[in-house]
GUMI-606335 format. One line per field, with one value per residue: chain; residue in one letter; x, y, z of N, C-alpha, C in turn; residue number from 1. Coordinates in steps of 0.05 Angstrom, whole numbers, plus 5000, padded with zeros to 4 digits. Example, Ala and Ser with C-alpha at 12.3 -4.5 7.8 and 13.67 -1.06 7.14 Angstrom:
c	A A
r	A S
n_px	5264 5257
n_py	4886 4955
n_pz	5156 5142
ca_px	5246 5273
ca_py	4910 4979
ca_pz	5156 5143
c_px	5264 5258
c_py	4934 5001
c_pz	5156 5157
k	1 2
//
This chain:
c	A A A A A A A A A A A A A A A A A A A A A A A A A A A A A A A A A A A A A A A A A A A A A A A A A A A A A A A A A A A A A A A A A A A A A A A A A A A A A A A A A A A A A A A A A A A A A A A A A A A A A A A A A A A
r	M N N K E F T G K V L N L L S K A P D L K N F M Q Y A D A T T K T N A L D A K T K E L I S L A V G I Y A Q C D D C I N W H V E A A I K A G A A E E E I I D T L K I S V A M G G G P G L A H A V K A Y D Y Y K A H V K S
n_px	7960 7955 7965 7989 8014 8049 8081 8106 8138 8170 8198 8226 8260 8289 8317 8356 8379 8401 8416 8375 8342 8348 8320 8269 8260 8259 8213 8174 8177 8153 8100 8083 8041 8039 8030 7994 7940 7933 7897 7895 7949 7951 7915 7942 7987 7963 7947 7997 8017 7983 7995 8049 8041 8042 8023 8026 8035 7988 7950 7967 7961 7907 7883 7906 7884 7830 7831 7847 7801 7780 7729 7685 7676 7720 7761 7747 7751 7807 7823 7805 7838 7886 7879 7873 7924 7954 7934 7915 7942 7938 7883 7874 7900 7873 7823 7838 7851 7802 7772 7800 7790 7734 7732 7753 7726 7680 7613
n_py	3530 3564 3631 3627 3577 3585 3627 3600 3565 3601 3624 3579 3571 3619 3610 3576 3603 3658 3705 3720 3751 3806 3817 3802 3841 3886 3874 3874 3927 3952 3946 3985 4041 4097 4138 4104 4065 4006 3968 3981 3971 3916 3898 3913 3881 3831 3832 3833 3784 3748 3760 3744 3691 3664 3621 3618 3672 3694 3670 3690 3746 3751 3736 3776 3821 3815 3819 3872 3897 3893 3890 3843 3863 3896 3859 3829 3870 3877 3826 3828 3867 3841 3798 3825 3845 3798 3759 3694 3659 3694 3694 3641 3641 3681 3657 3619 3654 3677 3633 3621 3667 3663 3619 3638 3683 3713 3696
n_pz	7094 7154 7182 7233 7232 7190 7210 7252 7222 7195 7239 7256 7212 7215 7262 7244 7203 7217 7190 7158 7188 7182 7135 7151 7191 7160 7128 7168 7183 7140 7149 7182 7190 7149 7101 7078 7101 7144 7122 7067 7053 7062 7023 6977 6983 6980 6926 6901 6920 6894 6840 6841 6848 6897 6943 7000 7012 6992 7027 7076 7069 7057 7106 7139 7114 7125 7181 7183 7169 7117 7070 7035 6983 6975 6976 6930 6890 6893 6876 6823 6801 6805 6770 6722 6717 6719 6684 6660 6699 6742 6749 6765 6815 6840 6847 6885 6927 6938 6954 7000 7029 7035 7068 7115 7132 7175 7174
ca_px	7972 7946 7986 8002 8031 8070 8099 8123 8158 8190 8215 8244 8281 8306 8335 8377 8391 8396 8421 8349 8328 8347 8298 8244 8257 8250 8186 8158 8176 8135 8072 8077 8025 8047 8011 7974 7931 7939 7879 7905 7974 7945 7903 7964 8003 7948 7949 8024 8019 7969 8012 8073 8031 8053 8000 8029 8031 7959 7936 7976 7949 7877 7878 7913 7865 7805 7836 7849 7775 7773 7702 7686 7677 7747 7777 7740 7764 7835 7826 7801 7862 7907 7873 7879 7953 7967 7923 7904 7953 7927 7856 7876 7908 7851 7804 7849 7849 7774 7765 7812 7775 7707 7737 7762 7710 7657 7588
ca_py	3535 3590 3650 3618 3555 3597 3642 3580 3555 3623 3626 3556 3577 3641 3599 3563 3623 3684 3728 3728 3768 3833 3818 3801 3867 3905 3867 3883 3956 3961 3945 4009 4059 4125 4150 4084 4051 3977 3953 3986 3957 3887 3893 3915 3857 3809 3833 3824 3755 3735 3764 3727 3663 3654 3613 3626 3701 3699 3663 3709 3773 3749 3737 3802 3841 3811 3831 3901 3907 3892 3878 3825 3879 3905 3835 3823 3890 3870 3802 3836 3881 3820 3783 3843 3847 3772 3741 3668 3651 3711 3685 3616 3647 3697 3638 3608 3675 3681 3609 3624 3689 3652 3600 3652 3706 3706 3702
ca_pz	7119 7164 7189 7257 7223 7173 7228 7265 7203 7191 7263 7255 7192 7225 7282 7230 7185 7230 7172 7146 7207 7171 7116 7167 7204 7139 7121 7190 7182 7119 7158 7198 7174 7145 7083 7072 7124 7144 7103 7039 7050 7060 6997 6957 6987 6969 6897 6893 6925 6872 6816 6844 6850 6922 6958 7028 7012 6989 7052 7097 7065 7060 7135 7149 7104 7140 7207 7180 7163 7089 7064 7012 6958 6972 6968 6902 6873 6893 6859 6795 6792 6802 6745 6700 6714 6718 6664 6668 6725 6762 6754 6780 6842 6851 6856 6910 6947 6945 6969 7027 7042 7043 7090 7139 7139 7192 7160
c_px	7963 7970 8002 8022 8055 8090 8117 8145 8179 8209 8234 8266 8300 8325 8359 8392 8387 8401 8395 8334 8327 8324 8271 8239 8247 8221 8167 8155 8157 8106 8064 8062 8037 8025 7988 7966 7936 7922 7889 7931 7970 7932 7923 7981 7989 7950 7976 8028 8006 7986 8037 8066 8043 8030 8002 8025 8002 7945 7942 7961 7919 7870 7883 7894 7839 7809 7838 7822 7766 7746 7705 7689 7706 7766 7772 7752 7794 7840 7823 7826 7884 7903 7880 7909 7967 7956 7912 7916 7943 7898 7856 7882 7887 7829 7812 7845 7820 7764 7776 7797 7748 7710 7744 7746 7687 7631 7569
c_py	3562 3607 3640 3595 3566 3612 3622 3569 3576 3625 3602 3561 3598 3630 3585 3581 3651 3708 3736 3747 3797 3837 3819 3828 3887 3900 3877 3913 3967 3960 3969 4029 4087 4137 4130 4070 4021 3961 3957 3971 3927 3880 3894 3889 3833 3809 3824 3794 3739 3736 3746 3697 3649 3647 3621 3656 3708 3693 3683 3736 3773 3751 3764 3824 3839 3824 3861 3913 3907 3878 3861 3841 3889 3882 3829 3844 3885 3846 3810 3850 3860 3804 3800 3845 3820 3752 3715 3658 3668 3703 3659 3622 3666 3679 3626 3629 3678 3657 3612 3646 3677 3633 3613 3676 3697 3715 3718
c_pz	7129 7174 7213 7249 7207 7190 7243 7247 7197 7215 7264 7235 7202 7247 7269 7210 7196 7212 7158 7164 7196 7152 7131 7181 7184 7132 7143 7190 7161 7127 7174 7180 7173 7127 7077 7098 7121 7124 7074 7034 7047 7033 6975 6959 6976 6938 6887 6898 6903 6846 6817 6846 6875 6941 6988 7031 7011 7015 7074 7094 7064 7090 7146 7139 7119 7168 7206 7172 7134 7085 7039 6986 6954 6964 6938 6883 6871 6874 6830 6784 6787 6777 6721 6695 6709 6699 6676 6695 6747 6769 6771 6810 6855 6862 6883 6933 6956 6961 6998 7042 7052 7067 7116 7148 7156 7178 7177
k	1 2 3 4 5 6 7 8 9 10 11 12 13 14 15 16 17 18 19 20 21 22 23 24 25 26 27 28 29 30 31 32 33 34 35 36 37 38 39 40 41 42 43 44 45 46 47 48 49 50 51 52 53 54 55 56 57 58 59 60 61 62 63 64 65 66 67 68 69 70 71 72 73 74 75 76 77 78 79 80 81 82 83 84 85 86 87 88 89 90 91 92 93 94 95 96 97 98 99 100 101 102 103 104 105 106 107
//
C-alpha cells in the first residue's frame, strides 16, 4: 500500500475514532525539523519500522526518505543498521524495504 492509500485509511479510522487525533498530531509534530533534518528523521523512522517489522511503516518511510532526498547508499546504510539491531527478522524486512525502494526510486 502506498502512502496515499495508507493516509486515506488513517483518515477513515480517525473519522470513527476521533480520540486518535491527539496521537496523529503528536506524530506530525515529530516531523518538524529542529536539530535533525527531514532526511535523517525519515532514515531513523525507516530503521525503527524495519526493527518493528511494520510493513506499512517501512513503505511510508521509504517513500518519505526518497522525497527528503535520501540516496540509495543512505537507504542501504539504514538497512544494514536495522539488520544489525534486528537479526534475521530485520534482514527479512530490510529486503522488503529495499524492494520497495527500488520500485519507487526514479532511475
